[in-house]
C-alpha positions as CSV (number, residue, x, y, z in Angstrom):
1,M,72.2,117.0,130.6
2,H,74.9,117.2,128.1
3,F,77.0,120.0,129.6
4,W,78.6,117.4,132.1
5,P,79.5,114.2,131.1
6,E,81.9,116.6,127.9
7,T,82.9,118.5,131.1
8,G,83.9,115.2,132.6
9,K,86.2,114.2,129.6
10,V,87.8,117.5,129.6
11,L,88.9,116.9,133.7
12,I,90.0,113.5,133.0
13,V,92.6,114.9,129.5
14,L,93.0,117.8,131.5
15,G,94.2,115.1,134.6
16,L,96.2,113.0,132.9
17,L,98.3,116.0,131.3
18,L,98.7,117.0,134.2
19,A,100.1,113.5,135.3
20,A,102.4,113.6,131.8
21,V,104.1,116.9,132.8
22,G,104.8,115.5,136.5
23,L,106.4,112.3,135.4
24,F,108.1,114.3,132.3
25,L,110.0,116.7,135.3
26,V,110.5,113.8,137.3
27,F,112.5,111.4,134.9
28,K,113.5,114.5,132.6
29,D,117.4,114.0,133.9
30,K,117.2,110.2,133.3
31,L,115.5,110.4,129.8
32,P,118.2,109.7,126.2
33,F,117.3,113.3,124.9
34,T,117.2,116.6,126.9
35,P,114.1,118.9,125.3
36,G,115.2,122.0,123.8
37,R,118.2,120.0,122.7
38,L,117.4,117.6,120.0
39,P,118.8,117.0,116.6
40,G,117.0,119.4,114.1
41,D,117.2,122.4,117.1
42,I,119.5,125.3,115.6
43,V,122.1,127.0,117.3
44,I,124.1,129.7,115.8
45,R,126.6,131.3,118.3
46,R,128.6,134.2,117.7
47,E,131.0,136.1,119.9
48,N,127.8,138.4,121.5
49,F,125.0,136.4,119.6
50,T,122.9,133.6,120.2
51,F,120.3,132.6,118.3
52,Y,118.3,129.3,119.0
53,F,115.7,127.9,116.8
54,P,113.9,124.6,118.7
55,L,113.0,123.1,115.0
56,G,113.4,119.1,116.0
57,T,111.6,119.9,119.8
58,C,108.7,122.4,117.4
59,I,108.0,119.2,115.3
60,L,108.1,116.9,118.4
61,V,105.4,118.4,120.3
62,S,103.6,119.2,117.2
63,A,103.3,115.3,116.7
64,I,102.2,114.6,120.4
65,I,99.7,117.2,120.3
66,T,98.2,115.7,116.7
67,I,97.9,112.4,118.7
68,V,96.3,114.0,121.9
69,F,93.8,115.5,119.3
70,L,93.2,112.5,117.3
71,L,92.8,110.2,120.4
72,W,90.4,113.3,121.1
73,R,88.6,113.2,118.8
74,R,87.4,109.5,119.1
């Protein structure tokens, strides 16, 4: 039965991810940066128009996901 060890690994990773999200939500007001307002995020405000593109946040999320998947393959 090769199914159960893989399922166990998936559940462990999902549990760690859920714990990380929970810690982030608890301590987000104490972080030195605000996700969504990182350096590199583009905000253009005009009279009745606001354009927001979270470039810095996208790069950070991409790097974190890449590290998670690299660790997953090992």
